[in-house]
LOTORGU-795088 format. One record per residue (C-alpha): x, y, z. Coordinates in steps of 0.001 Angstrom, whole numbers, plus 500000, padded with zeros to 6 digits. Layout:
N
xx | yy | zz
X | Y | Z
...
***
This chain:
105
xx | yy | zz
280949 | 363067 | 319725
284136 | 363546 | 321788
285206 | 360624 | 319460
284232 | 362218 | 316077
286420 | 365645 | 317317
289414 | 363255 | 318070
289115 | 362081 | 314647
288538 | 364936 | 312623
291659 | 366815 | 314481
293714 | 363132 | 313333
292547 | 363831 | 309772
293570 | 367772 | 310363
296983 | 366783 | 311321
297619 | 364709 | 308452
296266 | 367053 | 306060
295962 | 370476 | 307360
294999 | 372199 | 304162
291585 | 370202 | 303809
288837 | 372843 | 304090
286153 | 369775 | 304204
288091 | 368353 | 307325
287834 | 371723 | 309052
284145 | 372064 | 307886
283557 | 368768 | 309286
285324 | 369373 | 312581
283424 | 372874 | 313046
280556 | 371136 | 312578
281399 | 368645 | 315679
282210 | 371261 | 318021
278799 | 372866 | 317033
277053 | 369968 | 317718
279067 | 369386 | 320948
278108 | 373288 | 321795
282177 | 374122 | 321867
281459 | 377552 | 320444
285018 | 378618 | 321694
286724 | 375559 | 319500
283989 | 376194 | 316754
285002 | 379738 | 315747
288338 | 379531 | 314906
287528 | 376190 | 313387
285203 | 377704 | 311021
287264 | 380707 | 310209
290325 | 378487 | 309443
288059 | 376972 | 307010
287052 | 380001 | 305684
290337 | 381022 | 304987
290887 | 377522 | 302968
287152 | 377542 | 301263
285525 | 379350 | 298721
282255 | 378837 | 300801
279073 | 379354 | 299224
277305 | 380836 | 302454
276324 | 377941 | 305052
279582 | 378530 | 307276
279016 | 382210 | 307470
275538 | 381050 | 309391
277121 | 378554 | 311141
279904 | 380999 | 312486
277200 | 384017 | 313089
275199 | 381723 | 315273
278686 | 380437 | 317055
279093 | 384191 | 317705
275338 | 384853 | 319150
276048 | 381905 | 321581
278937 | 383280 | 323188
277442 | 386806 | 323128
279377 | 388341 | 320442
276130 | 390157 | 318659
278478 | 392481 | 316585
280225 | 389928 | 315165
277094 | 387736 | 314377
275750 | 390740 | 312872
278632 | 391458 | 310646
279135 | 387751 | 309904
275190 | 387561 | 308825
275965 | 390735 | 306224
279135 | 388851 | 304897
276831 | 385500 | 304653
274002 | 387597 | 302632
276740 | 388654 | 299762
278757 | 385617 | 299531
275315 | 383383 | 299197
273876 | 385987 | 296619
277366 | 385823 | 294608
276728 | 381990 | 294522
273299 | 382046 | 293468
271511 | 381410 | 296792
269352 | 383562 | 297358
267193 | 381716 | 299818
269849 | 381656 | 302094
270570 | 384930 | 301601
267007 | 385860 | 302545
267148 | 383708 | 305629
270215 | 385562 | 306960
268343 | 388661 | 305992
265363 | 387780 | 307643
267382 | 386759 | 310761
268982 | 390386 | 310808
265744 | 391869 | 310332
264005 | 390406 | 313021
266597 | 389669 | 315885
269269 | 392507 | 314957
266684 | 395532 | 313844
267959 | 398390 | 316027
***
């Protein structure tokens, strides 16, 4: 896994504006359960890409793993809006279900 992370990091050095490399690197960090690096990498991806909702779920899960429930909740809410805007109601429904089940007051 570390080797894949290193490959993506090298690719990012060569092309720092490539959103898909950010996404790939973030995914590798998540697989390695390296949430401290995954979070800023996903955020970097979201600054560069018009994500359709999937990255918001990844980011919310990473926030959950480090105990940042309020950030996770806000990220799911943003993911719902983005998913709906891009015509992905089932993704939005999944995020809403997570909020309803895991974040109900």
